[in-house]
N, C-alpha and C positions, 0 to 999 in steps of 0.2 A: 504494500500500500504506500503510495507516494503522498507526501504531505507538501502543501505549499509552504513557503517560508513563513508566512503570517500564521498559518495554522500551527506550525512547529513552535513558533515563538509563544503562542497562546498556551500550548501544552507545557512548555518550559516554565512559563509564569505560574501556571497551576502547580507544577511540580515544586517550584520554590515555596509556595504556600504549604503544600502537603509535606514537603521535605522538611520544612522548618518545624512543623508539628511532630513529625516522626523523630526528628533530632531532639526536640524537647522531651518526648516520651523516652527516648534512649537515655538521655541524661538523668531524668527522674528515676528511671529504673536502675541505673548505675548507683545513684545516691542511696536508693532503697535496698541495694544488694539483690535485686530481682533479675537474675541472669536470663530467665525465660522471656520476660517482658523486654529486656534490652535486646535480646536476639531477635525477637519478633519485630521490634522497631527498626533494627538494622536491616532485617530481611526486606521489610517494606521499602525502605530507602534504596536498598540495592536493586530491587526489582524495577522500581520506577526509573532510577538512573540508567540501568541497563537498557530499558525499553526506549529511552531517549538518546542512547548512544553517548552518555556522559561517562566515559570509561574511567577516568581518574576517580570520580566520586563512587562509581560502581565498585571499583577495586577496594577503596577504603571501607565502604559499607560491608563488602564481602569479608574482609579481614575482621571487622568489628563483630559481625555475626558469628564467624568461626570461633573467635576468641571467647565470646560470651557463651556460646553453646558448649565450649570445652572447659568452662569454669575459670577462665583467666581474667576475672573481673578487675583485678588490681593492675593489669597491664593495658587497660583500654582507655584511660583518661586522655592520653595523647591522641587516640583515634577520634575521640569526641571533638577535640580542638581542631584536628585536621578536617573532619567532616564539616564543621561549622565554617572554617576558612574557605573550603572549596565551594560550599553552598553560597557563601557571601560573594565569592568571586564570580560565580555564575550569575547571581542576581545583579551584580553591578554591570556585567557585560550586557545582559538582556535589557536593562533599564537605561542604557545609553541612547 
């Protein structure tokens, strides 16, 4: 399915909104020590990023999901910051 540029940009804008929500859920789950909720939020972010071809964000979310599913909660704080940075970068590019 081919998307027009404007349609793609609309999808990316929607992704930024939902991605921000997913990232908030991810961070809250980390703070609460809830690995399953963190993994679910990372999975959602990963799927949406992958579907839009946002490879760098997809790879970060994939790593976050894997680490949380494997119980490495203490090792993922940097991933949360990286995900936020990448999401902010995408948002600033889209809104120019």
